[in-house]
CHARMM internal coordinates of N, CA and C (Angstrom, degrees):
IC EDIT
DIST 1 N 1 CA 1.4436
DIST 1 CA 1 C 1.5308
ANGL 1 N 1 CA 1 C 110.30
DIST 1 C 2 N 1.3362
ANGL 1 CA 1 C 2 N 117.31
DIHE 1 N 1 CA 1 C 2 N -44.21
DIST 2 N 2 CA 1.4658
ANGL 1 C 2 N 2 CA 120.21
DIHE 1 CA 1 C 2 N 2 CA -179.73
DIST 2 CA 2 C 1.5180
ANGL 2 N 2 CA 2 C 110.96
DIHE 1 C 2 N 2 CA 2 C -65.35
DIST 2 C 3 N 1.3226
ANGL 2 CA 2 C 3 N 116.20
DIHE 2 N 2 CA 2 C 3 N -43.47
DIST 3 N 3 CA 1.4612
ANGL 2 C 3 N 3 CA 119.46
DIHE 2 CA 2 C 3 N 3 CA -178.03
DIST 3 CA 3 C 1.5238
ANGL 3 N 3 CA 3 C 111.60
DIHE 2 C 3 N 3 CA 3 C -64.78
DIST 3 C 4 N 1.3194
ANGL 3 CA 3 C 4 N 116.78
DIHE 3 N 3 CA 3 C 4 N -37.96
DIST 4 N 4 CA 1.4627
ANGL 3 C 4 N 4 CA 120.08
DIHE 3 CA 3 C 4 N 4 CA 177.55
DIST 4 CA 4 C 1.5251
ANGL 4 N 4 CA 4 C 109.78
DIHE 3 C 4 N 4 CA 4 C -64.46
DIST 4 C 5 N 1.3176
ANGL 4 CA 4 C 5 N 116.50
DIHE 4 N 4 CA 4 C 5 N -45.79
DIST 5 N 5 CA 1.4654
ANGL 4 C 5 N 5 CA 120.30
DIHE 4 CA 4 C 5 N 5 CA 177.89
DIST 5 CA 5 C 1.5157
ANGL 5 N 5 CA 5 C 112.17
DIHE 4 C 5 N 5 CA 5 C -60.40
DIST 5 C 6 N 1.3159
ANGL 5 CA 5 C 6 N 116.52
DIHE 5 N 5 CA 5 C 6 N -39.26
DIST 6 N 6 CA 1.4666
ANGL 5 C 6 N 6 CA 120.56
DIHE 5 CA 5 C 6 N 6 CA 178.27
DIST 6 CA 6 C 1.5174
ANGL 6 N 6 CA 6 C 111.00
DIHE 5 C 6 N 6 CA 6 C -66.38
DIST 6 C 7 N 1.3224
ANGL 6 CA 6 C 7 N 116.79
DIHE 6 N 6 CA 6 C 7 N -41.53
DIST 7 N 7 CA 1.4713
ANGL 6 C 7 N 7 CA 119.86
DIHE 6 CA 6 C 7 N 7 CA 177.51
DIST 7 CA 7 C 1.5121
ANGL 7 N 7 CA 7 C 110.95
DIHE 6 C 7 N 7 CA 7 C -61.61
DIST 7 C 8 N 1.3268
ANGL 7 CA 7 C 8 N 116.71
DIHE 7 N 7 CA 7 C 8 N -42.50
DIST 8 N 8 CA 1.4651
ANGL 7 C 8 N 8 CA 121.00
DIHE 7 CA 7 C 8 N 8 CA 178.78
DIST 8 CA 8 C 1.5271
ANGL 8 N 8 CA 8 C 110.45
DIHE 7 C 8 N 8 CA 8 C -62.14
DIST 8 C 9 N 1.3445
ANGL 8 CA 8 C 9 N 116.20
DIHE 8 N 8 CA 8 C 9 N -35.55
DIST 9 N 9 CA 1.4642
ANGL 8 C 9 N 9 CA 121.02
DIHE 8 CA 8 C 9 N 9 CA 179.51
DIST 9 CA 9 C 1.5236
ANGL 9 N 9 CA 9 C 112.43
DIHE 8 C 9 N 9 CA 9 C -80.62
DIST 9 C 10 N 1.3329
ANGL 9 CA 9 C 10 N 116.83
DIHE 9 N 9 CA 9 C 10 N -3.68
DIST 10 N 10 CA 1.4540
ANGL 9 C 10 N 10 CA 120.20
DIHE 9 CA 9 C 10 N 10 CA 178.23
DIST 10 CA 10 C 1.5154
ANGL 10 N 10 CA 10 C 114.05
DIHE 9 C 10 N 10 CA 10 C 88.41
DIST 10 C 11 N 1.3305
ANGL 10 CA 10 C 11 N 116.83
DIHE 10 N 10 CA 10 C 11 N 13.80
DIST 11 N 11 CA 1.4615
ANGL 10 C 11 N 11 CA 121.14
DIHE 10 CA 10 C 11 N 11 CA 178.84
DIST 11 CA 11 C 1.5227
ANGL 11 N 11 CA 11 C 107.85
DIHE 10 C 11 N 11 CA 11 C -96.21
DIST 11 C 12 N 1.3244
ANGL 11 CA 11 C 12 N 116.42
DIHE 11 N 11 CA 11 C 12 N 113.05
DIST 12 N 12 CA 1.4543
ANGL 11 C 12 N 12 CA 121.19
DIHE 11 CA 11 C 12 N 12 CA -177.92
DIST 12 CA 12 C 1.5225
ANGL 12 N 12 CA 12 C 110.07
DIHE 11 C 12 N 12 CA 12 C -105.93
DIST 12 C 13 N 1.3079
ANGL 12 CA 12 C 13 N 117.17
DIHE 12 N 12 CA 12 C 13 N 103.34
DIST 13 N 13 CA 1.4542
ANGL 12 C 13 N 13 CA 121.99
DIHE 12 CA 12 C 13 N 13 CA 175.63
DIST 13 CA 13 C 1.5207
ANGL 13 N 13 CA 13 C 109.11
DIHE 12 C 13 N 13 CA 13 C -158.49
DIST 13 C 14 N 1.3181
ANGL 13 CA 13 C 14 N 114.95
DIHE 13 N 13 CA 13 C 14 N 149.41
DIST 14 N 14 CA 1.4673
ANGL 13 C 14 N 14 CA 118.64
DIHE 13 CA 13 C 14 N 14 CA 177.63
DIST 14 CA 14 C 1.5262
ANGL 14 N 14 CA 14 C 111.01
DIHE 13 C 14 N 14 CA 14 C -96.64
DIST 14 C 15 N 1.3329
ANGL 14 CA 14 C 15 N 117.28
DIHE 14 N 14 CA 14 C 15 N -1.82
DIST 15 N 15 CA 1.4582
ANGL 14 C 15 N 15 CA 121.08
DIHE 14 CA 14 C 15 N 15 CA -175.80
DIST 15 CA 15 C 1.5225
ANGL 15 N 15 CA 15 C 113.23
DIHE 14 C 15 N 15 CA 15 C -95.87
DIST 15 C 16 N 1.2914
ANGL 15 CA 15 C 16 N 117.95
DIHE 15 N 15 CA 15 C 16 N -1.66
DIST 16 N 16 CA 1.4518
ANGL 15 C 16 N 16 CA 120.74
DIHE 15 CA 15 C 16 N 16 CA -176.08
DIST 16 CA 16 C 1.5237
ANGL 16 N 16 CA 16 C 110.14
DIHE 15 C 16 N 16 CA 16 C -95.60
DIST 16 C 17 N 1.3247
ANGL 16 CA 16 C 17 N 115.90
DIHE 16 N 16 CA 16 C 17 N 130.17
DIST 17 N 17 CA 1.4570
ANGL 16 C 17 N 17 CA 120.38
DIHE 16 CA 16 C 17 N 17 CA 179.71
DIST 17 CA 17 C 1.5089
ANGL 17 N 17 CA 17 C 110.15
DIHE 16 C 17 N 17 CA 17 C -159.55
DIST 17 C 18 N 1.3056
ANGL 17 CA 17 C 18 N 116.31
DIHE 17 N 17 CA 17 C 18 N -169.29
DIST 18 N 18 CA 1.4582
ANGL 17 C 18 N 18 CA 121.71
DIHE 17 CA 17 C 18 N 18 CA -178.12
DIST 18 CA 18 C 1.5208
ANGL 18 N 18 CA 18 C 113.66
DIHE 17 C 18 N 18 CA 18 C -59.67
DIST 18 C 19 N 1.3287
ANGL 18 CA 18 C 19 N 116.22
DIHE 18 N 18 CA 18 C 19 N -36.29
DIST 19 N 19 CA 1.4597
ANGL 18 C 19 N 19 CA 119.15
DIHE 18 CA 18 C 19 N 19 CA -179.04
DIST 19 CA 19 C 1.5257
ANGL 19 N 19 CA 19 C 111.81
DIHE 18 C 19 N 19 CA 19 C -71.00
DIST 19 C 20 N 1.3294
ANGL 19 CA 19 C 20 N 116.78
DIHE 19 N 19 CA 19 C 20 N -26.53
DIST 20 N 20 CA 1.4635
ANGL 19 C 20 N 20 CA 120.27
DIHE 19 CA 19 C 20 N 20 CA 175.40
DIST 20 CA 20 C 1.5206
ANGL 20 N 20 CA 20 C 109.93
DIHE 19 C 20 N 20 CA 20 C -62.13
DIST 20 C 21 N 1.3236
ANGL 20 CA 20 C 21 N 116.86
DIHE 20 N 20 CA 20 C 21 N -44.74
DIST 21 N 21 CA 1.4535
ANGL 20 C 21 N 21 CA 121.32
DIHE 20 CA 20 C 21 N 21 CA -179.93
DIST 21 CA 21 C 1.5305
ANGL 21 N 21 CA 21 C 110.87
DIHE 20 C 21 N 21 CA 21 C -69.38
DIST 21 C 22 N 1.3132
ANGL 21 CA 21 C 22 N 117.08
DIHE 21 N 21 CA 21 C 22 N -35.83
DIST 22 N 22 CA 1.4598
ANGL 21 C 22 N 22 CA 121.08
DIHE 21 CA 21 C 22 N 22 CA 177.67
DIST 22 CA 22 C 1.5282
ANGL 22 N 22 CA 22 C 109.74
DIHE 21 C 22 N 22 CA 22 C -64.57
DIST 22 C 23 N 1.3240
ANGL 22 CA 22 C 23 N 116.81
DIHE 22 N 22 CA 22 C 23 N -43.87
DIST 23 N 23 CA 1.4660
ANGL 22 C 23 N 23 CA 121.78
DIHE 22 CA 22 C 23 N 23 CA 177.88
DIST 23 CA 23 C 1.5236
ANGL 23 N 23 CA 23 C 110.58
DIHE 22 C 23 N 23 CA 23 C -61.58
DIST 23 C 24 N 1.3186
ANGL 23 CA 23 C 24 N 116.81
DIHE 23 N 23 CA 23 C 24 N -46.18
DIST 24 N 24 CA 1.4630
ANGL 23 C 24 N 24 CA 121.09
DIHE 23 CA 23 C 24 N 24 CA 179.74
DIST 24 CA 24 C 1.5215
ANGL 24 N 24 CA 24 C 110.88
DIHE 23 C 24 N 24 CA 24 C -62.03
DIST 24 C 25 N 1.3127
ANGL 24 CA 24 C 25 N 117.47
DIHE 24 N 24 CA 24 C 25 N -43.81
DIST 25 N 25 CA 1.4630
ANGL 24 C 25 N 25 CA 121.40
DIHE 24 CA 24 C 25 N 25 CA -179.37
DIST 25 CA 25 C 1.5161
ANGL 25 N 25 CA 25 C 112.59
DIHE 24 C 25 N 25 CA 25 C -64.52
DIST 25 C 26 N 1.3203
ANGL 25 CA 25 C 26 N 117.13
DIHE 25 N 25 CA 25 C 26 N -46.65
DIST 26 N 26 CA 1.4669
ANGL 25 C 26 N 26 CA 120.71
DIHE 25 CA 25 C 26 N 26 CA -179.45
DIST 26 CA 26 C 1.5237
ANGL 26 N 26 CA 26 C 110.23
DIHE 25 C 26 N 26 CA 26 C -65.22
DIST 26 C 27 N 1.3313
ANGL 26 CA 26 C 27 N 117.19
DIHE 26 N 26 CA 26 C 27 N -43.64
DIST 27 N 27 CA 1.4614
ANGL 26 C 27 N 27 CA 120.56
DIHE 26 CA 26 C 27 N 27 CA 179.50
DIST 27 CA 27 C 1.5255
ANGL 27 N 27 CA 27 C 111.04
DIHE 26 C 27 N 27 CA 27 C -62.67
DIST 27 C 28 N 1.3220
ANGL 27 CA 27 C 28 N 117.48
DIHE 27 N 27 CA 27 C 28 N -45.78
DIST 28 N 28 CA 1.4737
ANGL 27 C 28 N 28 CA 120.69
DIHE 27 CA 27 C 28 N 28 CA 179.50
DIST 28 CA 28 C 1.5240
ANGL 28 N 28 CA 28 C 110.59
DIHE 27 C 28 N 28 CA 28 C -62.30
DIST 28 C 29 N 1.3181
ANGL 28 CA 28 C 29 N 116.85
DIHE 28 N 28 CA 28 C 29 N -41.15
DIST 29 N 29 CA 1.4581
ANGL 28 C 29 N 29 CA 121.19
DIHE 28 CA 28 C 29 N 29 CA 178.91
DIST 29 CA 29 C 1.5312
ANGL 29 N 29 CA 29 C 110.71
DIHE 28 C 29 N 29 CA 29 C -60.39
DIST 29 C 30 N 1.3343
ANGL 29 CA 29 C 30 N 116.72
DIHE 29 N 29 CA 29 C 30 N -46.66
DIST 30 N 30 CA 1.4604
ANGL 29 C 30 N 30 CA 121.01
DIHE 29 CA 29 C 30 N 30 CA -178.59
DIST 30 CA 30 C 1.5342
ANGL 30 N 30 CA 30 C 111.61
DIHE 29 C 30 N 30 CA 30 C -68.88
DIST 30 C 31 N 1.3278
ANGL 30 CA 30 C 31 N 117.40
DIHE 30 N 30 CA 30 C 31 N -37.39
DIST 31 N 31 CA 1.4665
ANGL 30 C 31 N 31 CA 120.82
DIHE 30 CA 30 C 31 N 31 CA 178.09
DIST 31 CA 31 C 1.5235
ANGL 31 N 31 CA 31 C 111.99
DIHE 30 C 31 N 31 CA 31 C -65.12
DIST 31 C 32 N 1.3014
ANGL 31 CA 31 C 32 N 117.02
DIHE 31 N 31 CA 31 C 32 N -24.91
DIST 32 N 32 CA 1.4632
ANGL 31 C 32 N 32 CA 121.50
DIHE 31 CA 31 C 32 N 32 CA -178.92
DIST 32 CA 32 C 1.5165
ANGL 32 N 32 CA 32 C 112.45
DIHE 31 C 32 N 32 CA 32 C -97.67
DIST 32 C 33 N 1.3247
ANGL 32 CA 32 C 33 N 116.53
DIHE 32 N 32 CA 32 C 33 N 21.82
DIST 33 N 33 CA 1.4575
ANGL 32 C 33 N 33 CA 120.39
DIHE 32 CA 32 C 33 N 33 CA 173.21
DIST 33 CA 33 C 1.5108
ANGL 33 N 33 CA 33 C 116.04
DIHE 32 C 33 N 33 CA 33 C 96.08
DIST 33 C 34 N 1.3082
ANGL 33 CA 33 C 34 N 118.16
DIHE 33 N 33 CA 33 C 34 N 3.49
DIST 34 N 34 CA 1.4604
ANGL 33 C 34 N 34 CA 120.70
DIHE 33 CA 33 C 34 N 34 CA 178.43
DIST 34 CA 34 C 1.5216
ANGL 34 N 34 CA 34 C 111.05
DIHE 33 C 34 N 34 CA 34 C -71.25
DIST 34 C 35 N 1.3069
ANGL 34 CA 34 C 35 N 115.91
DIHE 34 N 34 CA 34 C 35 N 158.86
DIST 35 N 35 CA 1.4628
ANGL 34 C 35 N 35 CA 120.66
DIHE 34 CA 34 C 35 N 35 CA 179.99
DIST 35 CA 35 C 1.5232
ANGL 35 N 35 CA 35 C 110.29
DIHE 34 C 35 N 35 CA 35 C -99.64
DIST 35 C 36 N 1.3250
ANGL 35 CA 35 C 36 N 115.38
DIHE 35 N 35 CA 35 C 36 N 153.84
DIST 36 N 36 CA 1.4586
ANGL 35 C 36 N 36 CA 120.46
DIHE 35 CA 35 C 36 N 36 CA 178.31
DIST 36 CA 36 C 1.5290
ANGL 36 N 36 CA 36 C 110.53
DIHE 35 C 36 N 36 CA 36 C -61.12
DIST 36 C 37 N 1.3292
ANGL 36 CA 36 C 37 N 116.12
DIHE 36 N 36 CA 36 C 37 N -37.18
DIST 37 N 37 CA 1.4713
ANGL 36 C 37 N 37 CA 119.82
DIHE 36 CA 36 C 37 N 37 CA -179.26
DIST 37 CA 37 C 1.5230
ANGL 37 N 37 CA 37 C 111.33
DIHE 36 C 37 N 37 CA 37 C -63.33
DIST 37 C 38 N 1.3386
ANGL 37 CA 37 C 38 N 117.32
DIHE 37 N 37 CA 37 C 38 N -42.99
DIST 38 N 38 CA 1.4665
ANGL 37 C 38 N 38 CA 119.58
DIHE 37 CA 37 C 38 N 38 CA 178.99
DIST 38 CA 38 C 1.5280
ANGL 38 N 38 CA 38 C 110.98
DIHE 37 C 38 N 38 CA 38 C -71.18
DIST 38 C 39 N 1.3316
ANGL 38 CA 38 C 39 N 117.13
DIHE 38 N 38 CA 38 C 39 N -36.37
DIST 39 N 39 CA 1.4633
ANGL 38 C 39 N 39 CA 120.15
DIHE 38 CA 38 C 39 N 39 CA 176.42
DIST 39 CA 39 C 1.5211
ANGL 39 N 39 CA 39 C 109.91
DIHE 38 C 39 N 39 CA 39 C -61.60
DIST 39 C 40 N 1.3244
ANGL 39 CA 39 C 40 N 115.85
DIHE 39 N 39 CA 39 C 40 N -38.55
DIST 40 N 40 CA 1.4676
ANGL 39 C 40 N 40 CA 121.05
DIHE 39 CA 39 C 40 N 40 CA 177.21
DIST 40 CA 40 C 1.5238
ANGL 40 N 40 CA 40 C 110.66
DIHE 39 C 40 N 40 CA 40 C -60.99
DIST 40 C 41 N 1.3238
ANGL 40 CA 40 C 41 N 116.37
DIHE 40 N 40 CA 40 C 41 N -43.57
DIST 41 N 41 CA 1.4682
ANGL 40 C 41 N 41 CA 120.11
DIHE 40 CA 40 C 41 N 41 CA 179.12
DIST 41 CA 41 C 1.5280
ANGL 41 N 41 CA 41 C 111.08
DIHE 40 C 41 N 41 CA 41 C -65.97
DIST 41 C 42 N 1.3350
ANGL 41 CA 41 C 42 N 116.69
DIHE 41 N 41 CA 41 C 42 N -43.50
DIST 42 N 42 CA 1.4639
ANGL 41 C 42 N 42 CA 121.02
DIHE 41 CA 41 C 42 N 42 CA -179.54
DIST 42 CA 42 C 1.5243
ANGL 42 N 42 CA 42 C 110.52
DIHE 41 C 42 N 42 CA 42 C -61.29
DIST 42 C 43 N 1.3388
ANGL 42 CA 42 C 43 N 115.88
DIHE 42 N 42 CA 42 C 43 N -41.48
DIST 43 N 43 CA 1.4643
ANGL 42 C 43 N 43 CA 120.61
DIHE 42 CA 42 C 43 N 43 CA -177.83
DIST 43 CA 43 C 1.5286
ANGL 43 N 43 CA 43 C 112.84
DIHE 42 C 43 N 43 CA 43 C -81.65
DIST 43 C 44 N 1.3218
ANGL 43 CA 43 C 44 N 116.78
DIHE 43 N 43 CA 43 C 44 N -6.37
DIST 44 N 44 CA 1.4690
ANGL 43 C 44 N 44 CA 122.55
DIHE 43 CA 43 C 44 N 44 CA -178.77
DIST 44 CA 44 C 1.5240
ANGL 44 N 44 CA 44 C 111.93
DIHE 43 C 44 N 44 CA 44 C 59.84
DIST 44 C 45 N 1.3326
ANGL 44 CA 44 C 45 N 115.82
DIHE 44 N 44 CA 44 C 45 N 41.35
DIST 45 N 45 CA 1.4597
ANGL 44 C 45 N 45 CA 120.57
DIHE 44 CA 44 C 45 N 45 CA 175.48
DIST 45 CA 45 C 1.5184
ANGL 45 N 45 CA 45 C 109.49
DIHE 44 C 45 N 45 CA 45 C -92.69
DIST 45 C 46 N 1.3135
ANGL 45 CA 45 C 46 N 116.80
DIHE 45 N 45 CA 45 C 46 N 141.72
DIST 46 N 46 CA 1.4657
ANGL 45 C 46 N 46 CA 120.76
DIHE 45 CA 45 C 46 N 46 CA 176.16
DIST 46 CA 46 C 1.5186
ANGL 46 N 46 CA 46 C 111.76
DIHE 45 C 46 N 46 CA 46 C -74.06
DIST 46 C 47 N 1.3181
ANGL 46 CA 46 C 47 N 116.26
DIHE 46 N 46 CA 46 C 47 N -34.35
DIST 47 N 47 CA 1.4532
ANGL 46 C 47 N 47 CA 120.96
DIHE 46 CA 46 C 47 N 47 CA -174.22
DIST 47 CA 47 C 1.5346
ANGL 47 N 47 CA 47 C 110.91
DIHE 46 C 47 N 47 CA 47 C -118.31
DIST 47 C 48 N 1.3328
ANGL 47 CA 47 C 48 N 117.74
DIHE 47 N 47 CA 47 C 48 N 138.85
DIST 48 N 48 CA 1.4669
ANGL 47 C 48 N 48 CA 119.68
DIHE 47 CA 47 C 48 N 48 CA 175.16
DIST 48 CA 48 C 1.5324
ANGL 48 N 48 CA 48 C 111.65
DIHE 47 C 48 N 48 CA 48 C -65.45
DIST 48 C 49 N 1.3317
ANGL 48 CA 48 C 49 N 116.65
DIHE 48 N 48 CA 48 C 49 N -21.63
DIST 49 N 49 CA 1.4733
ANGL 48 C 49 N 49 CA 119.39
DIHE 48 CA 48 C 49 N 49 CA 176.83
DIST 49 CA 49 C 1.5266
ANGL 49 N 49 CA 49 C 110.62
DIHE 48 C 49 N 49 CA 49 C -63.18
DIST 49 C 50 N 1.3211
ANGL 49 CA 49 C 50 N 116.99
DIHE 49 N 49 CA 49 C 50 N -37.98
DIST 50 N 50 CA 1.4606
ANGL 49 C 50 N 50 CA 120.43
DIHE 49 CA 49 C 50 N 50 CA 178.30
DIST 50 CA 50 C 1.5207
ANGL 50 N 50 CA 50 C 110.08
DIHE 49 C 50 N 50 CA 50 C -65.59
DIST 50 C 51 N 1.3236
ANGL 50 CA 50 C 51 N 116.99
DIHE 50 N 50 CA 50 C 51 N -44.41
DIST 51 N 51 CA 1.4607
ANGL 50 C 51 N 51 CA 121.10
DIHE 50 CA 50 C 51 N 51 CA 179.81
DIST 51 CA 51 C 1.5189
ANGL 51 N 51 CA 51 C 109.94
DIHE 50 C 51 N 51 CA 51 C -62.59
DIST 51 C 52 N 1.3096
ANGL 51 CA 51 C 52 N 117.20
DIHE 51 N 51 CA 51 C 52 N -39.16
DIST 52 N 52 CA 1.4686
ANGL 51 C 52 N 52 CA 121.75
DIHE 51 CA 51 C 52 N 52 CA -178.87
DIST 52 CA 52 C 1.5278
ANGL 52 N 52 CA 52 C 111.31
DIHE 51 C 52 N 52 CA 52 C -62.67
DIST 52 C 53 N 1.3268
ANGL 52 CA 52 C 53 N 118.20
DIHE 52 N 52 CA 52 C 53 N -26.85
DIST 53 N 53 CA 1.4649
ANGL 52 C 53 N 53 CA 121.23
DIHE 52 CA 52 C 53 N 53 CA 176.95
DIST 53 CA 53 C 1.5243
ANGL 53 N 53 CA 53 C 111.91
DIHE 52 C 53 N 53 CA 53 C -62.83
DIST 53 C 54 N 1.3176
ANGL 53 CA 53 C 54 N 116.82
DIHE 53 N 53 CA 53 C 54 N -26.29
DIST 54 N 54 CA 1.4648
ANGL 53 C 54 N 54 CA 121.86
DIHE 53 CA 53 C 54 N 54 CA -179.24
DIST 54 CA 54 C 1.5309
ANGL 54 N 54 CA 54 C 112.70
DIHE 53 C 54 N 54 CA 54 C -92.66
DIST 54 C 55 N 1.3106
ANGL 54 CA 54 C 55 N 117.62
DIHE 54 N 54 CA 54 C 55 N -3.81
DIST 55 N 55 CA 1.4701
ANGL 54 C 55 N 55 CA 122.97
DIHE 54 CA 54 C 55 N 55 CA -177.46
DIST 55 CA 55 C 1.5274
ANGL 55 N 55 CA 55 C 109.63
DIHE 54 C 55 N 55 CA 55 C -81.91
DIST 55 C 56 N 1.3230
ANGL 55 CA 55 C 56 N 116.38
DIHE 55 N 55 CA 55 C 56 N 113.19
DIST 56 N 56 CA 1.4675
ANGL 55 C 56 N 56 CA 121.50
DIHE 55 CA 55 C 56 N 56 CA 179.59
DIST 56 CA 56 C 1.5307
ANGL 56 N 56 CA 56 C 111.83
DIHE 55 C 56 N 56 CA 56 C -111.31
DIST 56 C 57 N 1.3182
ANGL 56 CA 56 C 57 N 117.11
DIHE 56 N 56 CA 56 C 57 N 21.53
DIST 57 N 57 CA 1.4710
ANGL 56 C 57 N 57 CA 119.84
DIHE 56 CA 56 C 57 N 57 CA -176.74
DIST 57 CA 57 C 1.5179
ANGL 57 N 57 CA 57 C 112.46
DIHE 56 C 57 N 57 CA 57 C -66.66
DIST 57 C 58 N 1.3129
ANGL 57 CA 57 C 58 N 118.29
DIHE 57 N 57 CA 57 C 58 N -23.91
DIST 58 N 58 CA 1.4647
ANGL 57 C 58 N 58 CA 119.85
DIHE 57 CA 57 C 58 N 58 CA -179.08
DIST 58 CA 58 C 1.5222
ANGL 58 N 58 CA 58 C 112.38
DIHE 57 C 58 N 58 CA 58 C -97.33
DIST 58 C 59 N 1.3156
ANGL 58 CA 58 C 59 N 118.38
DIHE 58 N 58 CA 58 C 59 N 7.85
DIST 59 N 59 CA 1.4621
ANGL 58 C 59 N 59 CA 121.04
DIHE 58 CA 58 C 59 N 59 CA -178.26
DIST 59 CA 59 C 1.5208
ANGL 59 N 59 CA 59 C 113.28
DIHE 58 C 59 N 59 CA 59 C -79.34
DIST 59 C 60 N 1.3140
ANGL 59 CA 59 C 60 N 118.77
DIHE 59 N 59 CA 59 C 60 N -16.91
DIST 60 N 60 CA 1.4518
ANGL 59 C 60 N 60 CA 120.78
DIHE 59 CA 59 C 60 N 60 CA -177.85
DIST 60 CA 60 C 1.5247
ANGL 60 N 60 CA 60 C 109.96
DIHE 59 C 60 N 60 CA 60 C -79.15
DIST 60 C 61 N 1.3031
ANGL 60 CA 60 C 61 N 115.34
DIHE 60 N 60 CA 60 C 61 N 135.60
DIST 61 N 61 CA 1.4562
ANGL 60 C 61 N 61 CA 122.04
DIHE 60 CA 60 C 61 N 61 CA 178.58
DIST 61 CA 61 C 1.5242
ANGL 61 N 61 CA 61 C 107.49
DIHE 60 C 61 N 61 CA 61 C -95.28
DIST 61 C 62 N 1.3259
ANGL 61 CA 61 C 62 N 116.00
DIHE 61 N 61 CA 61 C 62 N 131.05
DIST 62 N 62 CA 1.4566
ANGL 61 C 62 N 62 CA 119.55
DIHE 61 CA 61 C 62 N 62 CA -178.52
DIST 62 CA 62 C 1.5269
ANGL 62 N 62 CA 62 C 110.62
DIHE 61 C 62 N 62 CA 62 C -77.80
DIST 62 C 63 N 1.3182
ANGL 62 CA 62 C 63 N 116.89
DIHE 62 N 62 CA 62 C 63 N 160.10
DIST 63 N 63 CA 1.4506
ANGL 62 C 63 N 63 CA 122.70
DIHE 62 CA 62 C 63 N 63 CA 178.25
DIST 63 CA 63 C 1.5262
ANGL 63 N 63 CA 63 C 110.34
DIHE 62 C 63 N 63 CA 63 C -60.01
DIST 63 C 64 N 1.3377
ANGL 63 CA 63 C 64 N 117.08
DIHE 63 N 63 CA 63 C 64 N -36.09
DIST 64 N 64 CA 1.4621
ANGL 63 C 64 N 64 CA 120.28
DIHE 63 CA 63 C 64 N 64 CA 178.06
DIST 64 CA 64 C 1.5279
ANGL 64 N 64 CA 64 C 111.65
DIHE 63 C 64 N 64 CA 64 C -59.05
DIST 64 C 65 N 1.3116
ANGL 64 CA 64 C 65 N 116.98
DIHE 64 N 64 CA 64 C 65 N -38.61
DIST 65 N 65 CA 1.4599
ANGL 64 C 65 N 65 CA 120.39
DIHE 64 CA 64 C 65 N 65 CA 179.28
DIST 65 CA 65 C 1.5184
ANGL 65 N 65 CA 65 C 110.53
DIHE 64 C 65 N 65 CA 65 C -69.17
DIST 65 C 66 N 1.3142
ANGL 65 CA 65 C 66 N 117.70
DIHE 65 N 65 CA 65 C 66 N -39.49
DIST 66 N 66 CA 1.4656
ANGL 65 C 66 N 66 CA 121.50
DIHE 65 CA 65 C 66 N 66 CA 179.34
DIST 66 CA 66 C 1.5299
ANGL 66 N 66 CA 66 C 109.90
DIHE 65 C 66 N 66 CA 66 C -64.79
DIST 66 C 67 N 1.3243
ANGL 66 CA 66 C 67 N 117.23
DIHE 66 N 66 CA 66 C 67 N -37.45
DIST 67 N 67 CA 1.4617
ANGL 66 C 67 N 67 CA 120.70
DIHE 66 CA 66 C 67 N 67 CA -178.86
DIST 67 CA 67 C 1.5247
ANGL 67 N 67 CA 67 C 112.55
DIHE 66 C 67 N 67 CA 67 C -68.78
DIST 67 C 68 N 1.3213
ANGL 67 CA 67 C 68 N 117.83
DIHE 67 N 67 CA 67 C 68 N -13.00
DIST 68 N 68 CA 1.4650
ANGL 67 C 68 N 68 CA 121.18
DIHE 67 CA 67 C 68 N 68 CA 176.25
DIST 68 CA 68 C 1.5313
ANGL 68 N 68 CA 68 C 111.51
DIHE 67 C 68 N 68 CA 68 C -69.34
DIST 68 C 69 N 1.3187
ANGL 68 CA 68 C 69 N 116.51
DIHE 68 N 68 CA 68 C 69 N -19.98
DIST 69 N 69 CA 1.4588
ANGL 68 C 69 N 69 CA 120.48
DIHE 68 CA 68 C 69 N 69 CA 179.80
DIST 69 CA 69 C 1.5218
ANGL 69 N 69 CA 69 C 107.93
DIHE 68 C 69 N 69 CA 69 C -75.59
DIST 69 C 70 N 1.3053
ANGL 69 CA 69 C 70 N 115.80
DIHE 69 N 69 CA 69 C 70 N 113.20
DIST 70 N 70 CA 1.4666
ANGL 69 C 70 N 70 CA 120.89
DIHE 69 CA 69 C 70 N 70 CA -179.49
DIST 70 CA 70 C 1.5211
ANGL 70 N 70 CA 70 C 109.01
DIHE 69 C 70 N 70 CA 70 C -116.44
DIST 70 C 71 N 1.2928
ANGL 70 CA 70 C 71 N 114.30
DIHE 70 N 70 CA 70 C 71 N 134.14
DIST 71 N 71 CA 1.4811
ANGL 70 C 71 N 71 CA 118.78
DIHE 70 CA 70 C 71 N 71 CA -179.79
DIST 71 CA 71 C 1.5134
ANGL 71 N 71 CA 71 C 108.42
DIHE 70 C 71 N 71 CA 71 C -115.09
END
COOR INIT
IC SEED 1 N 1 CA 1 C
IC BUILD
């Protein structure tokens, strides 16, 4: 269903699916001050470890880290 909707919207990728939207939703929720415990309840996960797998809040690299690259 997600892939069909993406194709209709002109998004061509084989990596987009239901878990992509779940990851985006959980990450956005946590970035906006939500708690892992509430995200777990929203996602209907039994374990917070499962919810943490969808948390991408620490994936962004800061400008300070990029500036460490010296050529």
